[in-house]
N, C-alpha and C positions, 0 to 999 in steps of 0.2 A: 828196736822194740824193748831192749833191756833198759835203756835210759828212760823210756816212757814209764816203765814200772817204778823207776826210782822216784818219779813225781807223785806217785800214789802213796797214801798213808792209810793205815788200818783204822784209824779213829777219825781223823779230820778229812779223809778222802784225798785231799790235796796236801802235799808236804809243804806247808807255808814257810817252814824254816829254809828249805831249799829255794823257794821262790824269793825270799828275802835276800839270800845269797846271790841269786841271779840279778836282782835289782842293783846290788853293789858291783857285781861283776861287769854288767853291761851298763855302765854309767851313761854312756852316750845315748843309749836308747831311752833311759830314764829321763835324761835332760830333754830329749826331743819330745817325749810324752808330756812333760810339764809345759814346754813351750806350746805344744798343740792345744793343751787345755786352756792356757791363757789366751790363745788366739781364737779358739773355738767359741768361748763364751760371748765376747763382744760381737763376733761375726754372726752367730745365730740370733742374738738379740736384735741387731740392726737389720738382719736379713728378713726378719718377720715383717709382714705387711701390716700397716696401720689399719685397724678395723673400726668401722663406723657403725654404730648400732642405735636403733630407736625403737621404743616400745609404744604401741598405740592400743587403746582399749575401746571396745565398742560392744553394743548390745543389739540383739534382735528383738524389737519391740513387739509385744503380743497385741493382737487385736481383741480389745475388751468389749467391742460393740456387738458381739454376737448375742442375740436374744435367746431366751429359753424357748425352744421349740420342740417339736417331736424328735425322737432319737435319731431317726433317719435323716432329717434335715439338719440337725445339729452336727452329725458326722460329715455331711456334705459341706457344711459351712466352715467348720473349724480346720484350718490347715495344720497338718501334722509336721511341724518343723522342730525337730529336737536339736540340741546343741551338737550332738555327734553328727547329725546330718549336715550341719553348717560346716563343721571341720572337714567332713568328707567332700563337701562341695568345693572348698578351697583347694583341696588336694587332687581334685579330679583332673583328668586329661583335658577336658573342654575348658575348664576355668584357666588352667595354666596356658592353654593356647590363646585364649582371649587376652590374658594379661600380657603375654609375650607380643601379640599383635599390637596391643596398645602402646607398649614401650618402643616397638620398632617404628611406630609412626611419629615418635617424638623428634623434634628438630635437632636436638643435641644428642641423638642416639650414639653417634660415633664417639662422643666424649665420655660415655658411660663405661664403667668397669664392672663386668659380670664374672670375673674370676672368683674362685672359691675364697671366701674371706679369711679362712684360717690355715688353709693348706699352702705350702710353698710352691705348689705346681702352678705355673702360669701359662699363658698362651691360649686359653680358651676364648678370650675376647678377640684375639687375632683370627681364630677360626671363623668368628662371625664376620670379620672384615673380608674374608675370602669368599663369602657367599655373594652370588651375583644378583639375587633378587630378595624381596621382602619375605617371600614364602620360605626360602632357605633359612633366612635369619630367624624367622618366627619358630621354625621347627627346631633349630639348634638351641635357641634361647629357652624354649619350653623345657628342655632337659637340664638347663643350668639353674632355673628359678627355684626349684625345691631346695637348693643349697643356700639360698639367699634369704629366705624368710621361713618362719614357723608360726603356727597358730595353735594355741592351747585354750581349752574351755574350763572355766571355773564354775562348777555347778552351784556352789554356795552363793556367789554373787550374781550368777546368771549373766556373766559377761565373758568376752573373749579377749585374749591378749595376743596381739600381733607383734612379733619381734622381727625386724628387718636388719640384717647384718651384711654389709658389703665393704669393699675397699675404698669407697668414695662416698663422701657426704652427699654429693649431688645425686649419685645413683640411689642412695637410700631414700632420699626425698622423692625422687622420680618414681621409684617402685611404690612408695606409699600413696602418692597421688593416683597412679594407675590402678592400684589395688582398690582404693575407695570407689573409683569410677566403675570398675569392672564388677565388683561385688554388688554395687547398687543396681547395675544393669541386670546382673544374674538374678538378684532377688525379685526385681520387677518381672523378669521373664518367668521365674518360677511361680510368682503370684498370678501372673496372667494365665499361665498354663493350668494352674490349679483351678482358677476361676472358670476357665473354658471347660475343663473336665466337669466341674460342678454344674455348669450350664447345660452341658450335653446330657448328664445324668438326669437333671431336672426336666429337660425337654422330653426325654424318653419316658419318665414317670408321668409327665403331663399328658403325653400322647396316649399312653396306656390307659390312664384314667378317663380320657375323653372317649376312647373306644368303648370302654366298659359302660360309660354313661350313655353313649349313643346306642348301644345294644339294648339298654333298658328304657330307651325313649326319653332320657332325662332332658336333652336339649330341646326336644319338641315340646315337652311339658313346660320347660322354662319359658320358651317363646310364647306358648299359649298363656302362661301366667302374666307375662309382660303385656301381651295384647289385651287380655282381660282387664288388667290394671289401667291401661290406656282408655279402654272402652268405659270403664267405671268412672274415670275422671271426666271423660267427655260427657257421659250421661248426667253426672252431677252438675256440670256446668249448664247442660241443657235444662235440667230441672230448676236450677237457680234462675236462669233466664225466664222460663215460663212462670215461675213463682213471682218474679218481679213484675212481669207484664200483667199477671193476674191481679196482683195487689194494686197496680196502677188502674186496671180496668174496674176493680171493685170500688176504688176510691172515686173514680170518674162517674161510675154508675150511681153511686150514692149521692154525689153532688148534683148530678142531673135529676135524680129523683126528688131531692129537696127543692131544687129550683122549680121543677114541674109542679110540685105540690103547692109551693108558695104562689106560683103563677095562677093555679086554679083558684086559690083563695082570693087573690087580688082581682081576678077577672069577675068573681062573684060579688065583689064589694059594691054597694050603692052609694052614690055621692049625694049628700044633702047640702042645700045652700047655706043653712045656718051654721053647720059645722065648718064650712069653708070660710064664712065671714069671721067666726070666732078665731079661727086659726090665723087668718090674715091680720086681724086686729092684734092678736097676741104677738105676731112677728113684728108688726109696726111699732108697738110699744117697746118691745125688747130691743129693737134696733135703736130707738130714740134713747133708751137708757144707756146703751153702749156709747152713743155719741156724746151724751152729757158727761159720762164718766171720763171720757178721753179729754174733753174740753176742760173739765174741772182739774184733771191731773196736770194739764199744760199750764193753767194759771197758777196752780198751787206750787209748781216748780219754781216760780219767781219768788225771790226772797221778799219778805214783808216790807223791808226797808226800801226796796226798789219798786214796789207796786205804786201805781197811780190811784187816784180816787175812782176813776172809771173802772180800772181793773178790779178793784174791791167790790164795786157795785155789781159788775158783771158776774163775778165769782159767787156773790151772795144770791143773785137771781138764778144762776144755773143750779146751785145747790137746792133752792126751793123747788125748782122745776123737777129736779131728780127725785125729790121726796114725793112729789105728786105722782110722777110716773110709776114709781115703785109701788105706791099704794094702789094705783089702778091695776098694775100687773098682779098684785096680791089678790085683788078682788076677783080676777078671772079664774083663780084656782089653778089646779095642775093641768096644763095643756101641753101635749107633746106633739111633735111633728110626725105624721104618718105618711110615708111616701106613697102608700097605696091610695091616698086621697088625691093624689096628683092625677088629673085627667089624662095628661099625655102619657104618664108612666103606665096607667091602667090600660090604655089603648095599645101601647107597645107590647105589653105582656100578653094581651089577647091575641095580637098578631103573631107573636113568637111561640105560642103554645103548641102549634102543630109541629114546628121545627124541633122544639124541645122533646116532644113525644117521639119523633123519629130518631133523634140522637140517642135517647134513652133506650129505645128498642135495639138500635145497632150496637150500642155499648153492651147491652145485656147479652146479645148473641155472641159477641166477642168473648165476654166473660165465661159463658157456657162452653165455648170452644176451648178456651184456655184450661178450664177445669178438666175437660176430657183429655186434653194433651197432657196435663199434669198427672192425672191418674195413670195414663198409659206409660209415661216416662217412669213413674215410681214402680210400676209393675215390671218394666224392662230392667230397672236397676236391681230390684229384688232377684230377678232371674240371673243377672250377672253375678251378684253376690253368692247366689246358690252354686253357680258353676265354679266360681273362684274357691269356695269352701271345699268342694269336692276335689278340685285340682290340688289345693294345698294339702289335703290328706294324702294324696298320692306322692307329693313332693317330700313329705315328712320321711317316707321310707328311703328316699334318695338323699336326704340331708347329709349323712356322713360322707358319702361320695362327693357331694357338691362342696362341702367344707374342705375336704382333702384336696380337691382340685383348686379351690380358691387359695389354700395355703401354699400349694406348689407355685401357682401363678404369682402370688405376692412375693415369694422367695425369688422367682425368676426376675421380677422387676428390681428387687433389691440387689441381686447379683449383677444385673446389667448396669445399674448405677455404680456399683462398686468397680466393675470392669472399666468404666469410663474415668474413674478417679484413682486408679491404682498408683501407688508410690512406693518407694523403697521403705522397708521396715528396719533397715540398719541405721543405728544411731551411734555415730562416733563421738566419744567424749572430747570436748575441746581442750582439756588440760592433759598433761602427761610429761614425762621427762623429755628433755631436749636430746638432740643427737649426741651420743657419747662416743669418744674415740679412745682406743686402747690397743695394746698389743696382746696377743693370745697368751704368751707365757711370760712370767716375771723373771728377773735376773736370778733369783734364788732357785727356781725350778730349772732354769737353763744351766746354772752352775752345777746342780745336783746331777742332772742327766748327762751333762758334758763330762763330769768327773767319772761317772759310771761307764760311759762309753770309752773314755781314754784308758781307764783302768782295765777294762776288758781287752781293749786293743793291745795294751802293753803286756797283759798276761799272755795273750796268744803269741805276741812277738817274742817274749822271753822263752816260751816253750819251743818255738821254732828255732831260735838261735841256739838254745841248749841242745836240741836234738842234732843239729848239724855242726856243733862245736866238738872237735876231737881232743881238745886240750884237757889236761888234768890239773886241778887247782888246789886240792887238799887231800889229806889222808883218807877221808871217807870215800872219795871218788876212786882212789887207788884200790881200796879194798873191794869196792863194788865192781870196778872194771877188771880186776885181776882175780875174780872169784874168791875173794876174802883171803888172799895170800898174805901171811903175816909179815909185818915190817920188822926187820932186824936192826935197822939203824937209819939215821938221817944223813943225808948228803951235807957236806960242809958248805957253809955260805961264805963267800969271799967278798970282802968289801973293796 
């Protein structure tokens, strides 16, 4: 205990002068410490495992297609996925389990190294090999994965940095591939779950809204409005059909009336013989003129050089005859053909007069019937419009509830479509640093810590050796060991 007090100093706590003397006194121990230091530095350096690291960047793409709707529907439509929630998802027990199960299913799973990338402790991979089934491997690998990757979020760029660090390049790449697959599956599962929750909430709102409308008779009134609309359309078509038939009947009746009137006039016409002879003569002369003109045109079409003398004489004769007939026709004055002067036509009209009168009376009866039907149809249409107006006034009070239900149902349709086309919203950036390999500590750090370790070990060793060493080496130790007994002389030294 007395020697231990000698190592203490009132100012420096440790008597470094005595420690320096001990270094010189126990040279073998000092040399062993130096050798340990020189051997420890390369040993620790080469004993460090080679670490393979890769950084990957990805984003969670926001859905910008959400339209401006009511506050309630907007809250139901917009998924609340923050960056912290994504980081929490990757760190969750379920995600790690799915990632471990995905890696266990890899064909080269036995060749992967899941030991801690920076710690010197090994053998965890061999623990996986001792598992007898995939369930055991998955459970043990779940506890190892948090040491192999980390995820950080950058709020400024709104992207995530995934850093994977393992003792094997292949393991790093395999974890990256499995991570991409699992996070996409998880994001799809989350989106599906959120969409299903939104659908459930909207269905409940729609059911509640329908019950309220049913209590107010809204659906019955809507059905009545639709039925009235169909009746109005049907009545309009009926009126249009009656109108067309009435128009045709009016036209037919007027035509029959005109024919009947003309038939009456014709049947009352008297036929004089002189009028008949004048007309026949007029027709005969007019016919002869037409024949002469045709013959003259045929001869005139022959070129003068090609005509014979006979042709010229005939042409001149025909022209003179044409002049004579035209003068005769001019002397007759204005004579027109009147079909009423035809005996056979007049007799036919007299025979058909009774049939025409019958047809005219039948057509008139039809027209009167159509007019009655038209007026009745118009009255029925006016009644339908009156009922529709009263029903529309009742529906105006229900319009907010109806519009609210339509909005919910339109959102239901949109969500069902979205549910059928859900995809992952995680977008990995195609560029990034390649897999890097390095050792955890550099030679400088290893040298510094090795020196501190060896120095501490030597210091302890010097103290231990000093405490158990009973030899006296100098005057100071004599004074300390002999309670400061004065020295009266020095022993002679013999060579």
